[in-house]
C-alpha positions in Angstrom: 11.9 -25.4 -13.0 11.6 -22.3 -15.0 11.2 -20.3 -11.9 13.1 -16.8 -11.6 14.3 -15.1 -8.6 12.2 -12.2 -7.5 13.9 -9.0 -6.6 13.0 -7.3 -3.2 11.8 -3.9 -3.2 14.7 -1.3 -3.4 15.4 0.8 -0.4 14.7 4.0 -2.5 11.8 6.0 -1.3 9.7 8.7 -3.1 9.6 11.4 -0.5 13.3 12.5 -0.7 13.1 14.4 -3.8 10.0 16.3 -2.6 11.6 18.0 0.6 14.6 19.5 -1.5 12.6 22.2 -3.3 11.8 23.8 0.0 15.3 25.6 0.7 15.3 27.3 -2.8 12.4 29.8 -2.0 14.5 31.1 1.0 17.7 32.0 -0.4 15.7 33.6 -3.3 14.2 36.1 -1.0 17.6 37.0 0.5 19.3 38.7 -2.2 16.2 41.1 -2.9 16.1 42.1 0.9 20.0 42.8 1.2 20.2 45.5 -1.2 17.5 47.5 0.4 19.4 50.6 1.8 17.7 50.8 5.2 20.4 53.0 6.8 21.2 55.0 3.6 22.2 58.6 4.4 20.2 59.5 1.3 17.3 62.0 1.6 13.7 60.8 2.1 13.2 60.4 -1.9 15.4 57.6 -1.6 13.6 55.8 1.2 10.4 56.2 -0.7 12.0 54.6 -3.7 13.2 51.8 -1.4 9.7 51.3 -0.4 8.6 50.8 -4.0 10.3 47.3 -4.4 9.0 46.4 -1.1 5.5 45.9 -2.3 6.3 43.3 -4.9 8.4 41.4 -2.4 5.4 41.2 0.2 2.9 40.2 -2.7 5.5 37.7 -4.1 5.1 35.5 -1.1 1.5 34.3 -1.6 1.7 33.7 -5.2 -0.6 30.9 -6.0 2.3 28.6 -7.3 4.1 28.6 -4.1 1.3 27.7 -1.6 0.2 25.0 -4.2 3.1 23.2 -3.9 3.3 22.9 -0.2 -0.1 21.4 0.6 0.5 18.7 -2.0 4.1 17.7 -1.4 4.4 17.9 2.4 1.3 15.6 3.0 2.5 13.2 0.4 5.7 12.9 2.1 4.5 12.1 5.6 2.1 9.5 4.0 4.4 7.5 2.0 6.8 7.4 4.8 4.4 6.3 7.7 1.8 4.4 5.8 2.6 0.9 4.4 0.2 0.0 1.4 0.5 -3.7 0.8 -1.2 -5.7 -1.9 -1.9 -9.3 -1.5 -1.7 -10.9 -5.0 -1.4 -14.2 -6.8 -3.1 -14.8 -10.2 -4.0 -18.2 -8.9 -7.2 -18.7 -6.9 -7.6 -20.5 -3.6 -4.1 -19.7 -2.0 -5.6 -18.0 1.1 -5.1 -14.2 -0.2 -8.3 -13.1 1.5 -7.7 -15.1 4.5 -4.1 -13.6 4.7 -5.4 -10.1 4.1 -8.0 -10.1 6.9 -6.3 -12.0 9.7 -3.0 -10.1 9.2 -4.8 -7.0 9.3 -6.5 -7.7 12.4 -3.3 -9.0 13.9 -1.7 -5.6 13.3 -4.8 -4.0 14.7 -4.2 -6.1 17.9 -0.7 -4.7 18.2 -2.1 -1.2 18.1 -1.8 -0.2 14.6 -4.4 1.7 12.5 -5.5 -0.7 9.7 -7.7 -0.3 6.5 -8.6 -3.4 4.5 -9.6 -2.9 1.0 -11.6 -5.5 -0.9 -10.8 -5.2 -4.5 -12.2 -8.5 -5.3 -15.5 -8.7 -7.3 -16.2 -11.9 -5.5 -16.3 -9.8 -2.2 -15.0 -12.8 0.1 -13.1 -10.2 2.2 -16.4 -8.2 2.7 -18.4 -11.4 3.5 -15.9 -12.4 6.0 -16.7 -9.6 8.1 -20.3 -10.5 8.1 -21.5 -8.3 5.4 -23.5 -9.2 2.1 -22.0 -7.7 -1.1 -25.2 -8.4 -2.9 -27.1 -5.5 -0.9 -24.3 -3.1 -0.5 -25.3 0.2 -2.4 -21.9 1.7 -2.5 -18.7 0.0 -2.9 -15.2 0.1 -4.2 -16.8 0.2 -7.7 -18.2 3.6 -7.1 -15.0 4.8 -5.6 -12.9 3.6 -8.8 -15.5 4.5 -11.6 -17.5 7.2 -10.1 -15.0 9.1 -7.9 -17.0 8.6 -4.7 -14.9 9.4 -1.8 -13.5 6.1 -0.3 -14.6 7.1 3.3 -18.2 6.5 2.1 -17.6 2.9 1.7 -15.8 2.2 4.6 -17.4 0.0 7.2 -16.1 -0.2 10.9 -15.6 -3.8 11.7 -12.8 -5.6 13.5 -10.8 -3.3 11.6 -11.8 -0.7 9.0 -12.7 -2.3 5.7 -13.6 -0.7 2.3 -16.2 -2.9 1.0 -16.8 -4.7 -2.4 -20.0 -5.4 -4.0 -20.9 -7.5 -7.5 -20.8 -4.3 -9.3 -17.1 -4.5 -9.0 -17.0 -7.1 -11.8 -17.7 -4.6 -14.3 -15.1 -2.1 -13.0 -12.4 -3.2 -15.3 -14.7 -2.5 -18.4 -15.8 0.8 -17.0 -12.1 1.8 -16.1 -10.9 0.8 -19.7 -12.0 4.2 -21.2 -10.8 6.4 -18.6 -7.4 8.4 -18.7 -5.2 7.4 -15.8 -7.4 4.2 -15.2 -4.2 2.7 -13.4 -4.2 5.4 -10.8 -7.6 5.3 -9.8 -7.3 3.5 -6.4 -4.0 5.5 -5.8 -5.9 8.7 -6.0 -8.6 7.5 -4.0 -6.4 6.5 -0.9 -5.0 10.1 -0.8 -8.0 10.9 1.1 -7.6 8.5 4.0 -4.1 7.3 3.8 -2.7 9.5 6.5 -5.2 8.2 9.0 -3.8 4.6 8.7 -0.5 2.8 9.5 -1.4 -0.1 7.1 -3.6 -0.2 4.1 -3.9 -4.0 3.0 -5.4 -4.6 -0.5 -7.0 -8.0 -1.4 -6.8 -8.4 -5.2 -8.7 -10.9 -7.6 -7.1 -14.0 -8.7 -6.0 -12.4 -11.9 -3.5 -9.8 -13.1 -5.9 -7.5 -14.7 -6.7 -3.8 -14.4 -7.8 -4.0 -10.7 -4.8 -6.0 -9.5 -2.5 -3.4 -11.4 -4.4 -0.6 -9.8 -3.3 -2.2 -6.4 0.4 -2.6 -7.6 0.4 1.3 -8.5 -0.9 2.4 -5.2 1.1 0.0 -3.0 4.5 0.3 -1.3 5.0 -3.4 -1.4 3.4 -6.8 -2.5 3.0 -10.0 -0.5 2.3 -13.1 -2.4 0.5 -15.9 -0.5 1.5 -19.2 -2.2 -0.2 -22.4 -1.6 2.5 -25.1 -0.6 1.7 -26.9 -4.0 4.0 -27.3 -7.1 1.3 -25.5 -9.6 0.9 -22.5 -7.2 4.7 -21.9 -7.4 4.8 -21.6 -11.3 2.4 -18.5 -11.1 5.3 -16.5 -9.4 7.1 -15.8 -12.6 4.1 -14.2 -14.4 3.5 -12.1 -11.5 6.9 -10.8 -11.4 6.7 -9.9 -15.1 3.7 -7.9 -14.3 5.3 -6.2 -11.6 8.4 -5.4 -13.8 6.1 -3.6 -16.1 4.4 -1.6 -13.3 7.9 -0.5 -12.0 8.9 0.6 -15.4 5.8 2.6 -16.2 3.8 3.4 -13.3 5.3 2.9 -9.8 9.1 2.5 -9.8 9.4 1.6 -6.1 6.9 -1.4 -5.9 8.4 -5.0 -5.5 7.8 -8.1 -3.6 8.2 -7.8 0.1 7.8 -11.4 1.0 6.2 -14.8 0.0 4.0 -16.5 2.5 3.6 -20.2 2.5 0.1 -21.1 3.0 -1.9 -24.3 3.5 1.2 -25.9 4.9 1.0 -29.6 6.0 4.1 -30.8 7.6 2.9 -34.4 7.5 3.0 -34.5 3.7 6.3 -34.7 1.6 4.7 -32.5 -1.2 4.2 -29.4 1.2 8.0 -29.8 2.3 9.3 -30.0 -1.0 7.3 -27.1 -2.1 9.0 -25.0 0.8 12.4 -26.3 -0.4 11.5 -25.2 -4.0 10.4 -21.7 -2.8 13.6 -21.2 -0.6 15.8 -22.4 -3.3 14.5 -20.0 -5.8 13.5 -17.1 -3.7 15.7 -17.1 -0.7 15.2 -14.4 1.9 12.0 -13.4 0.3 10.2 -16.5 1.8 8.7 -15.6 5.3 9.8 -18.1 8.0 6.3 -18.3 9.2 4.3 -21.2 7.6 0.4 -20.7 7.7 -0.7 -24.4 8.2 -3.7 -26.0 6.9 -6.7 -25.9 9.3 -10.5 -26.0 9.3 -10.7 -23.0 11.5 -9.8 -20.5 8.5 -12.9 -21.9 6.8 -15.0 -21.9 9.9 -14.4 -18.3 11.1 -15.8 -16.6 7.8 -19.1 -18.3 8.5 -19.4 -16.3 12.0 -18.4 -13.2 9.9 -15.1 -12.8 11.7 -11.3 -13.3 11.6 -9.9 -16.5 13.0 -8.2 -14.3 15.7 -11.6 -13.4 17.1 -13.1 -16.8 16.3 -10.6 -18.9 18.0 -8.1 -16.3 19.6 -6.0 -18.8 21.4 -5.7 -21.4 18.9 -2.9 -22.2 16.6 -4.4 -20.7 13.6 -4.7 -17.3 15.1 -1.1 -17.4 16.5 0.3 -18.2 13.0 -0.9 -14.6 11.7 0.4 -13.1 15.0 3.7 -14.5 14.3 3.5 -13.5 10.7 2.6 -9.8 11.6 5.5 -9.9 14.0 8.0 -11.1 11.3 7.0 -8.5 8.9 7.4 -5.7 11.1 10.7 -7.0 12.3 12.0 -7.4 8.4 10.8 -3.8 7.7 12.7 -2.5 11.1 15.8 -4.4 9.9 15.5 -2.8 6.3 15.0 0.6 7.8 17.9 0.1 9.9 20.3 -1.2 7.0 19.2 2.0 5.1 20.2 4.4 8.0 23.3 2.8 8.3 23.9 3.1 4.7 23.5 6.8 4.6 25.1 7.6 7.8 
């Protein structure tokens, strides 16, 4: 088929190196204090001389370089350990990226998790799915990425928190192209609010352009919704090639966390064969939960809501609740395996 096996995200985490520099300053102060002859039998002149070095020791502690390290490193460590930033990506359109981003986020919210959705698609479908009109929004993710507006100013409180998109976002890639560090614009924007959420879920456009790369750089993992059709499967190879370049140059920890089969229709042979091809090529990366084809997913956005609110007891809503439980269980299993490995 020409498909390649995606490599899951490695267990390595960024925070580990950030904590180690802290023990260094403590031993560095010890040798300077020990030689001080506090109980020396020498005259007072010696104790006055001893006080002379004491002043540099006191003023050395608040040197600007030392406090500057702690406020940056310590919060970053906590954020990256506690908060999962998941990008939903597939360069093929119509595979239920937006549907999965919204309903999975609401399912996490039902479980008590703090969730932020980020609409990074110029079409603004995620924004519209929560009853907002992208055409009349004054400030959006375009202003966050290009004009450095704080992301908190474009967050709307709906079923879960949502950083909205507008039609202006269509010009973001052109506007960003001339900026230094353009691939890290979203990563930097999320620093302001990242500590406030357990999950940040990013809906990306159906392309592998600069907006999607921004999502990959900011993400701790990528989930790929794949329509249960043969042509949808082939795009996975190109997506993995893009992720490989991001790992090599920008974010060494990002990888595919899982593949979600969407629009599954068990009555058709083609859907069943598509699942077999996915599992044959990508193994455990394929989630066991199948998001089945139903008109409920199309009806819910008309009401400006998720399917979990629109039809809370239906099979469509239960599908995303099951997917949320599977994702959480997979993460717990991964963390447990890493703990045993380092024990």
